[in-house]
N, C-alpha and C positions, 0 to 999 in steps of 0.2 A: 500493501498500498503507499502511493507518494506521503508527505509530510510537507506539510508547513513548512517553508523556509523564510527569514529575515530579509530574503534580499527582495521578498515577491513574488517571486517566484518558483512555482511548485519543485524540488526536493522529487525529482525516479529513484527507484530502489535500483543502484546499478551492483551487479555481479557478475564473474573474472572467474572463469570456468575452461577447461580442456577438451576440446573431443579427444575422441581414442588414440587420434593420432599423434595428439600433441596440440593441433592448434588453439591459441588464448581465442577466447570468443564473450566478448566486454558487451557488457546489456545494460542500459536502462531504461527501466517499461516505468511508463508516464501513464496508466488507464485510462485516462480522460486529455488522448488524445487523440484526433480520429485520424493521424499519421504515421508511416514508423519511415525511418531514413536507419539505411542499412548500405553496408559497405567491405568492400576488402582489401586491406592494404597490403602490397606488397614490399619486406623491405628489399629493394631494386628499384633503385636513383643512378640520378647525374653521377653521386657516388660512385658507383660499381662499375662503372662503364670502361675501357683503357684510353683513352688520351686522345687516340688518334682513332677515334669514333665519336668521339662525345656528342652525343646527342641521343645516340640508339635505346637509351630505357623511353625519352619520352617520342620518340617513332613508334617506337612499339605498342606504349598506352595509345596510340592513334590508330595503327592499326586492332589492333582487337578492337573495335569497331565498325572494320570493312566486314565484317562479319563470321560465322562460329559454326559446328560441326548441323548445324542444328538451320541457321536463322541467320540470312542474308542480312547487308549493313539495314535497310528498308525491314523486312519486318521487324527488325533492333526497333526501328524506334516508333512504328507501329504496336507494338503489343505493348511495350512500354506506355508510349499514350495512353492506348486504350485502356490500361491501367489506373489511368490517374494519377499518371508517375512522370518525372523526366530522370534522364539515365548520365550521367557524363562520369571522369576520372581529370585526375591531376599526375604528375611528376613534380617529384620535390625533388632534391638532394639525395636524403637516408632513403624516399619509398613511392614507389608510385599506388594513385589512390585512384578505385571505381566504385560510385558511390547512387546509390540510385534516393528519389524519396516518392513518395509511393503512400494511396490509399489504404488503409491498416488492416482493410476487403480484398486488398490485390494483393497480402503480402506472398501469397502460391506464385502466381502468376508473372511476376516483376521477378521473384528471386532465384527464379530456373533461368529465366535469360541473365542477369549478374553474374550468377553460378557458369553457366558455360563462356561470358566472355574470358573467368580469370580460366578457367579449364578445358577449355580447349578453340583457340582460336584458331580459323581459320589460315593467313598470314598466309593469302594465294598470293603470287608471280603480277596478276590482274588489277591486286590494286594498289602494289608498291609504288610505283611510280607516282601515281597519281598524288599519294599521302605524303610520298617524300615532296613535292613538290607544295602544294599543302601547311605543312610546317619552314621552309623556307619561305612562304609569303609572312607565317609569324615570325621568324627573328628575320626579315625586314622591315614589318610592327615596330618591335621590339629597339633597332635600328634608329627609326622616324619617328621612335618615346626617349629624348633624353631623361627626364625626371627619372622612368623606369629605367634606361640603361647603367647610369651612372650607378646606377644599386650594384650591379653584377660589376663595374668597371670596377668598382671603394671591394671588392671580397678577392677579385682578382688579383687590386693592388697587394693587396696584407697574408693574400695566401694562393701565390701563385708556388703555381710549384705542383698542388696538392687537387685532386679529382675535387676539393670543395671550392675550388675557386673558379672551377669550369661550370657556364650557366646549362639549363636544365635542356636548354632550345640544341644546342651544341649550334656549330655556329655554317659556315655556305662551305667549308672547307670539307668537313668533321661529316658533316648531314649527307654532303656529295660521294664518300667513299666506304661508308656502313650497303650494304651489298644484302637482300633477303637472308644470305645465308648469317648473313650478320647478327640479324635479328631474330632469325630464331633458335642460332646459338643462344643467346644468351634468355631469350624464355625458355628451354630447355636448360640453362644451366642457375635461374632464379626461380619459377616460379612454380613453387614446390614445397609443403604443407612444413616443414621446415621454417619456411616466408613467408609466411601466409598469417595474416589479424582479422579477423570479421568482429567487426563494431555497427550495433544497432542504439537508435532509441527514437523512443516512442510508445505507441500501441502494439504491445507486440509481449510475449513470454519471451526468459533466460532457454529454458528448456527448447523452444521452436525454431528459436535461432540456432540453439548446438548442433538440433538434430537436423540444419539446410547446412550446416558447417563443419559435419565430418561426411558431405559428399565431399568433398578435396582430399579429405583423407587418401584414398582412391589413384590421388596424382602418382605421380613418378617423387622418390627423392632424389636428392640430389646432395652430392660432398660438404659437410660445410667449409662455405669458403676459408679464403685469408682473412687470417682479425687484422678489423680496421684500424689504422696508421694517426693521432689526431694531427691534425697541422702544424705547421710553426707558423706562426703568424711572425710577419713582419713590419718593422717601424721604417715605412715607405714614404717618398713625396713625389706620388708616378702625373706622366701628364698625357694624356690622350686627345692630341690633336684632332677638332673640328672646327671647322666654317663659321662665323656668323660675330656674333658681338654680345652673345650673352656662353657665358663658363655653370657650369652644373658640376656642382665640388661636394664630394663625399668626405669630412673628414671623423677618424671614430679610433676605436677599440677592440684589442683582445676583449670578450667579454666571460662568465661565469657557462658551462652547459649546462640540460637541464636538468639534468641530476645534483645540480650543487644548490647546496644548502637556501644561501644567497642569493638566490632566480628572483627572485620577489621582488626583493631589495634592490638589484640591479632597475631592474622592469620600473618601479619607483621614482628612482634615479635617471632612469629619462624617458620619464613622464612629466619631472619636475624642470629637469632640462630643456625641450620640444612636445611631448604635446598638448596639442589645446592654445586655444588662442592668451588665455592666460599662465604659458609656461616663461618660460625664466627670454630665452633666447626668442619668439615669435613675441616679444614684449618690445625687447628691447634693440634684437635686428629692428622685425617689424615694422612696429608701430610704433617708438621710439623715432627712430634712423630714418626709413625708409627707404630702405637696402638692398632690401626684397620682397619677392611676391609672397613665398610657403620657405618653411622653416618648417623640420620635424625631426624627433629624434629617433631612432628605432629602437628595438631591445629582442637580439636574436638567440635561440636557447637551440643548438642540435645534442646527440647524444653525445659528444665529448671534446667540443669547441660552440662556443658563441664568440655575437658584438655588440656595442654600444656603439652608435653611429649616428650624429649628425647629414643630413642633407637639405641642399639648396641649390636656387642657382640666381643671378643675377648678370647686370651686367657684368665687362669686364674691366671698365671703368672704375666699380665697384670694390674690386674683388681684395686688393689688400684689405680695406676696410670689415668688411664683412668676413674674411680672413683671421685678425686679429679680433674682432667681436666676437664670432663665435670662442675664441682659446682665451678671452676674458675673461667668458660666465663660464667653462669652464676650470679657470685657476678664480672664480670670485668664491664659487659654492663651493670649493673645499679649505679656503682662504677665510670666509665670513659666515660661514655653514650656514643654514634652515630660515628663512624667516617666517614669521607667527603667519601660522594653520595651512603655509605651504604643503606641508608632510600632509595632515587630513587632506588638503586637498588633490592632492596628487593619490592617493587610495581612494576616493567618492571616486575619481575620471575614472582609472581603471575599473574602481567596479560596478558605476555605471554604463561603461561600452559592454564588460562582462556576460549585465544580465541584459541589455538588450541583444543580443547576439542569442542567450539563449531563451529568446523566447522561441525559437525554430528548433524546430526536431533535427537540423541536417547541418547546423552550427554546436549544438547538442554534440549531435553525432560527431565533427568535425576533435572538439576538445577532447571528446577521450578516445579517439584513434592519437591524436598529435600526443596527448598524453602516454599513450600501451608504448605507442615505436618509439618512445626517447627512453625511458626511464622505466618500463619494462611493472609500472602499476596507475591507478586512477586513482584520485579524489573528489569527495564529492561536494562542490560546490560552498555550502558551510567552512567545512576544514578549509579550502583550500585562501578563504577569505580573510579567516580567526587568526592564518598566518601573513598576510597579509599585513593586517590591523592591528598585528603584534613586535612588527617594523616599530624601531622606533630610527630617530635623530642620528646618536653614535654609528648607529649601525650604517646608517643613510653615507654618515660623512668617510667609512672603514671603508666601505663599496667604490667609492671615491678617490681614498687617494692609492684604494688595490687594484682599480685598473682604469683611473686619466692621471697618465702617467706622458710626461714628455717622451723621454725613450722608447714608448711603443706608440703612441704617434702616427698612423697611418691618414692619407691624403692623399684621394684620387681624384684630379680633375681633369676634367671633359668643356676641353675650349681652343680657342686661338692660343697656337701657341708663344706667340708675342708679347701676350698678354700675362698666361703663367710664366713668365720668367721669372717677370717680375716681383710675384711671392716670395715672402720670406720662407725657406728653410728654416729658418729655426723660431719657432712659436718657444716665449717663456710663460709656462704654464704651472 
């Protein structure tokens, strides 16, 4: 039975079990919901690819939707939509996710399609070149969106030489080098019970989902792959040339991984700096100085690494002033500490954003899937919020001292080189 939550969002019953074949099954049962979000996470993302075949996991994800043993691509779409649902997938650095959101009464219909996508995709020759062209267009779109592209360039500068530095989409050269045989080999090496996690949220019981997930136990087993090595962050100042009078910049540091107890503290520090219009960077750099249109700070966490980074764009004539202003805010929070009410405001901002997202069954499912895939555990919302509420000012100051150090600062700039070379690489904070 669900229970009332102090957040105003009902807290479902979360259960974690395993199929006979060992596949983890994470279910949040919410009887009052009219829908179910169901997903299969595959522990195979861009991090698991050969460098010269970057984008293979993402291209495979696209190919899976082209047909299965029983359904062609049109039949897949029609069956899901006739069931009142949606079907999609995405590729991350550490996993690929296939998911559907459906009416609770059409669970059986939609789950059969999702099961076939994962367990028996056709990976047919006739679809391969077509899908590769589509993915190439996706890469072109990324290059044409410098606000998004700079986030990739920052991780490339920070983790250069490691698989975590490579974009999930790959690039034109690597995508062009991937063959259908490469895709089939990647599928057979990674899509196995040992690499699957099944996650559901909504009006469905744990036993029903586990019974469905047991169908994946019959997939061929594969040997355990080599242990992953964490990336070694680089303190770097990297310039990536582009034409125009705008510079796009990422400034940040290596952060803590998802399993680190101070993860919530890092999230709060990032919110203090650059989440929302009351944040320090937004107020100082945009509202008071008018130097940028947008500026924000993110806190990212993976299985064995993390980042805390600030992104902005500005005219090249203002570039030095903005970089210096951001560095001053990095320094000020460590030297002067927090302002009255600032800590509580940041906690409420994170909590409010989380609660709003969790009114969707799909987002609840994503929360559980991300947590389990990165840490091997899941926590009820109330426990997560209690951890956040317990974070003190001293803990925020400690994580700021630990993370925000000049000797670990990485800066990536995407803009005209003549302007960027004038920016100081010796930022004192």
